C-alpha positions in Angstrom: -0.1 0.1 -0.2 1.4 3.7 -1.3 1.4 5.8 1.8 -0.8 8.4 1.4 1.5 12.0 0.4 3.1 9.9 -2.5 -1.0 8.1 -3.4 -1.8 11.9 -3.6 1.2 14.0 -4.5 -0.6 15.9 -7.3 1.0 19.1 -8.8 -1.5 22.9 -7.1 -4.1 24.4 -8.6 -2.2 26.9 -10.5 0.4 24.2 -12.0 -2.3 21.6 -12.9 -2.1 20.8 -16.3 -4.8 21.9 -18.7 -5.4 18.2 -19.5 -6.4 18.0 -15.8 -8.6 20.8 -15.4 -12.2 18.8 -15.4 -14.7 21.0 -17.6 -17.8 22.2 -15.9 -19.8 19.4 -17.6 -17.8 17.0 -15.9 -18.6 18.8 -12.5 -22.5 19.1 -13.4 -22.3 15.7 -13.8 -20.9 14.2 -11.0 -23.2 16.7 -9.1 -26.0 14.9 -11.0 -24.6 11.8 -9.4 -23.8 12.9 -6.0 -27.3 14.4 -6.0 -29.6 11.4 -6.4 -27.2 9.4 -3.7 -27.7 12.5 -1.4 -31.7 12.5 -2.0 -31.7 8.2 -1.2 -29.6 9.2 1.7 -32.0 11.9 3.0 -35.1 9.4 2.4 -33.6 6.8 4.7 -32.5 10.1 7.2 -36.0 11.1 6.9 -37.3 7.8 8.0 -35.4 7.5 11.1 -36.2 10.9 12.1 -39.6 9.8 11.6 -38.8 6.7 13.6 -37.4 8.2 16.5 -40.5 11.1 16.7 -43.1 8.7 16.9 -44.0 8.3 13.2 -44.8 12.0 12.9 -43.2 14.0 10.1 -41.7 17.0 10.4 -43.9 20.2 10.4 -43.1 21.8 7.2 -40.5 24.3 7.5 -38.9 22.5 10.6 -35.3 23.9 11.2 -34.0 21.4 13.3 -34.9 19.0 10.6 -33.6 21.1 8.1 -30.6 21.5 9.8 -30.7 17.9 10.3 -30.2 16.7 6.9 -27.8 19.5 6.6 -25.7 17.8 8.6 -26.6 14.7 6.6 -25.2 16.8 3.5 -21.8 17.9 5.3 -21.6 13.6 6.4 -21.7 12.7 2.9 -19.5 15.1 1.4 -17.0 16.0 3.8 -16.8 12.1 4.6 -15.5 11.0 1.1 -14.0 14.3 0.6 -11.2 13.2 3.7 -11.3 9.6 3.6 -11.0 9.4 -0.7 -10.6 12.4 -2.1 -13.8 11.8 -3.7 -17.6 11.0 -3.6 -18.6 8.6 -5.8 -19.8 11.0 -8.9 -16.6 12.4 -9.1 -15.3 8.8 -8.6 -17.4 7.5 -11.8 -16.3 11.3 -13.4 -12.7 10.4 -12.8 -12.2 13.9 -10.3 -10.1 13.7 -7.0 -10.6 16.9 -4.0 -7.1 18.2 -3.2 -5.9 20.9 -1.7 -3.6 23.8 -2.4 -0.9 20.9 -2.0 -1.7 18.5 -4.0 -2.6 16.5 -0.7 -5.9 14.9 0.1 -7.9 17.9 2.0 -8.6 18.2 6.3 -11.5 18.3 7.8 -11.4 21.7 7.6 -10.6 22.2 4.1 -13.0 19.9 3.0 -15.8 21.7 5.6 -14.3 25.2 4.0 -15.3 24.0 0.7 -18.6 22.1 1.8 -19.8 26.0 2.8 -18.4 27.8 -0.2 -19.8 25.2 -2.4 -23.3 26.4 -1.5 -22.7 29.8 -2.0 -21.7 28.9 -5.2 -25.0 27.6 -5.5 -27.1 30.2 -3.9 -26.7 33.3 -6.6 -28.8 30.7 -9.3 -25.5 28.6 -9.2 -23.3 31.2 -10.9 -20.2 29.7 -8.3 -20.4 27.4 -11.0 -20.5 29.1 -14.0 -17.9 31.3 -13.2 -15.9 28.5 -14.1 -16.7 29.2 -18.1 -14.7 32.5 -17.8 -11.9 31.6 -15.1 -8.9 31.1 -17.0 -7.9 28.1 -14.7 -11.6 26.5 -14.9 -12.2 27.4 -11.2 -15.1 27.7 -9.5 -15.8 29.9 -6.4 -15.7 27.5 -3.9 -12.2 26.0 -5.7 -10.9 29.7 -4.9 -12.9 30.3 -1.8 -12.0 27.4 -0.1 -8.3 26.5 -1.7 -9.1 23.0 -2.6 -9.3 22.1 -6.7 -10.3 18.8 -8.7 -8.4 17.0 -10.3 -9.1 15.1 -13.6 -7.1 11.7 -13.2 -5.6 10.2 -16.2 -7.9 7.7 -18.4 -7.3 3.9 -16.9 -6.2 5.4 -13.2 -8.9 4.7 -10.4 
C-alpha cells in the first residue's frame, strides 16, 4: 500500500496541466450523480427521523429537520472528501479533490469547501458557471476553499 503522500501527490492548482482540469460539464455530471445519492440518503435519514419522533413527520419548515438534513449532506460530502478524496459521483467521472499542495483535504478544508459550495449555488449557480470564464476553469468554491478538482488520467482509478 502506498503512503498517503505518495498516492495523492498532485501538482497545485495553479500548475495543474490543462488536460487535468475538469470541464464544467464533467463537474455537473458528478454533481447530478451525487445529488441522486444524497436524495436516497435523505430518504433514509427522513425515515429515521420519523421513527425517532413517534411516527410523526417533521412539520413544514421545521428548522431542526433542515439542520439534520444539512448535517447528513455535510457528512456525505466531507466524509468522502477526507476519506478517499472523492465522492462516488466524482469517482465515476475520474475527479479527485486536492488541496493547494496537491494533498488529500483535511476536515477543515472539506468544511470550507462545503460552505463555499453552498455559496456557489445560492446566486442561481453563478459560482459554478464562473468556471466558464475563469482562466484556470475554477469555480468560486475552488478559489474560496483553496481546494481543487483534478481530472485523473484515463485508466487510473
